[in-house]
Kinemage of the C-alpha trace (Angstrom):
@kinemage 1
@onewidth
@group {chain A} dominant
@subgroup {mainchain}
@vectorlist {calphas} color= white
{ca met a 1} P -31.498 12.687 -8.088
{ca leu a 2} L -28.390 14.735 -8.420
{ca asn a 3} L -28.146 15.288 -4.695
{ca asp a 4} L -28.458 11.620 -4.320
{ca phe a 5} L -25.580 10.984 -6.562
{ca leu a 6} L -23.439 13.668 -4.928
{ca glu a 7} L -24.165 12.052 -1.639
{ca lys a 8} L -23.032 8.795 -2.940
{ca ile a 9} L -19.862 10.331 -4.208
{ca leu a 10} L -19.252 12.068 -0.838
{ca ile a 11} L -19.683 8.717 1.143
{ca his a 12} L -17.609 6.664 -1.239
{ca gly a 13} L -14.987 9.356 -1.078
{ca met a 14} L -14.866 9.083 2.733
{ca val a 15} L -14.504 5.252 2.250
{ca ala a 16} L -11.675 5.898 -0.036
{ca phe a 17} L -10.152 8.308 2.286
{ca gly a 18} L -10.018 5.593 4.882
{ca gly a 19} L -8.372 3.255 2.348
{ca gly a 20} L -5.734 5.684 1.426
{ca ala a 21} L -4.933 6.643 4.979
{ca thr a 22} L -4.826 3.094 6.167
{ca arg a 23} L -2.411 2.257 3.369
{ca tyr a 24} L -0.171 5.238 4.473
{ca leu a 25} L -0.196 4.152 8.090
{ca ser a 26} L 0.469 0.363 7.286
{ca phe a 27} L 3.756 1.370 5.343
{ca asn a 28} L 5.128 4.055 7.707
{ca glu a 29} L 6.499 3.273 11.098
{ca gln a 30} L 6.646 7.021 12.055
{ca pro a 31} L 3.742 8.685 10.304
{ca lys a 32} L 3.403 12.394 9.827
{ca leu a 33} L -0.084 14.020 10.228
{ca ile a 34} L 0.240 15.909 6.895
{ca lys a 35} L 1.200 12.868 4.832
{ca phe a 36} L -1.582 10.867 6.460
{ca phe a 37} L -4.060 13.506 5.161
{ca ile a 38} L -2.328 13.621 1.810
{ca gly a 39} L -2.552 9.837 1.548
{ca gly a 40} L -6.275 10.096 2.353
{ca ile a 41} L -6.915 12.804 -0.227
{ca ile a 42} L -5.056 10.838 -3.004
{ca gly a 43} L -6.966 7.813 -1.906
{ca ser a 44} L -10.350 9.667 -2.067
{ca phe a 45} L -9.605 10.891 -5.517
{ca thr a 46} L -8.692 7.500 -6.632
{ca gly a 47} L -11.504 5.813 -4.806
{ca val a 48} L -14.129 8.062 -6.275
{ca ile a 49} L -12.774 7.267 -9.808
{ca phe a 50} L -13.134 3.593 -8.890
{ca phe a 51} L -16.594 4.142 -7.449
{ca leu a 52} L -17.685 5.855 -10.735
{ca phe a 53} L -16.279 3.069 -12.879
{ca ala a 54} L -17.776 0.441 -10.704
{ca ser a 55} L -21.206 2.220 -10.639
{ca cys a 56} L -21.189 1.853 -14.517
{ca ile a 57} L -20.988 -2.010 -14.074
{ca ser a 58} L -23.326 -2.548 -11.185
{ca gln a 59} L -25.473 -0.466 -8.834
{ca asn a 60} L -24.870 -2.870 -5.940
{ca gln a 61} L -23.850 -0.647 -2.971
{ca tyr a 62} L -21.508 -3.211 -1.536
{ca trp a 63} L -19.664 -3.638 -4.871
{ca thr a 64} L -19.342 0.256 -5.342
{ca ala a 65} L -18.169 0.553 -1.728
{ca ala a 66} L -15.644 -2.231 -2.119
{ca met a 67} L -14.278 -0.614 -5.155
{ca ala a 68} L -14.071 2.774 -3.581
{ca gly a 69} L -12.152 1.155 -0.660
{ca leu a 70} L -9.976 -0.628 -2.971
{ca gly a 71} L -9.336 2.555 -4.970
{ca gly a 72} L -8.499 4.444 -1.887
{ca trp a 73} L -5.883 1.669 -0.834
{ca thr a 74} L -4.211 1.345 -4.103
{ca gly a 75} L -3.870 5.023 -4.782
{ca asn a 76} L -1.554 5.916 -7.699
{ca glu a 77} L -1.003 2.337 -8.780
{ca gly a 78} L -4.675 1.856 -8.932
{ca met a 79} L -5.035 4.944 -11.152
{ca thr a 80} L -2.288 3.647 -13.398
{ca phe a 81} L -3.851 0.265 -13.665
{ca leu a 82} L -7.297 1.706 -14.469
{ca phe a 83} L -5.742 4.205 -17.036
{ca asn a 84} L -3.975 1.391 -18.861
{ca ala a 85} L -7.012 -0.709 -18.881
{ca val a 86} L -9.196 2.086 -20.299
{ca lys a 87} L -6.466 2.969 -22.823
{ca lys a 88} L -6.165 -0.641 -23.885
{ca phe a 89} L -9.984 -1.042 -24.207
{ca thr a 90} L -10.386 2.135 -26.215
{ca ser a 91} L -7.459 1.501 -28.604
{ca lys a 92} L -8.943 -1.918 -29.453
{ca lys a 93} L -12.284 -0.105 -30.095
{ca ile a 94} L -10.697 2.513 -32.351
{ca asp a 95} L -8.807 -0.131 -34.241
{ca lys a 96} L -11.924 -1.944 -34.865
{ca ile a 97} L -13.653 1.211 -36.280
{ca asn a 98} L -10.551 1.934 -38.402
{ca asp a 99} L -10.740 -1.598 -39.839
{ca ile a 100} L -14.387 -1.410 -40.717
{ca gln a 101} L -13.805 2.064 -42.301
{ca asp a 102} L -10.815 0.595 -44.329
{ca leu a 103} L -13.200 -2.123 -45.610
{ca lys a 104} L -15.577 0.378 -47.153
């Protein structure tokens, strides 16, 4: 089971690498090889985070692959968006817990 999960992370990381590398190529007229790989690596990290998030919502392979590619494409901006969404969600939950404890 663990090997299957690691295999999914590797596959989705490669999809995300493609997203990050494609984004780099689309915004640069004279791309450099090292920056191409850096864009791909950043995209891979972000894409795997998006994949893990998406796999908590659904186990559909097309959904998780699309989220990994989207995460790879968005890169740093995607991580900022995801971080802010999680921060907002958790702060609301913490506020609810505090409100309930204040009522006691």
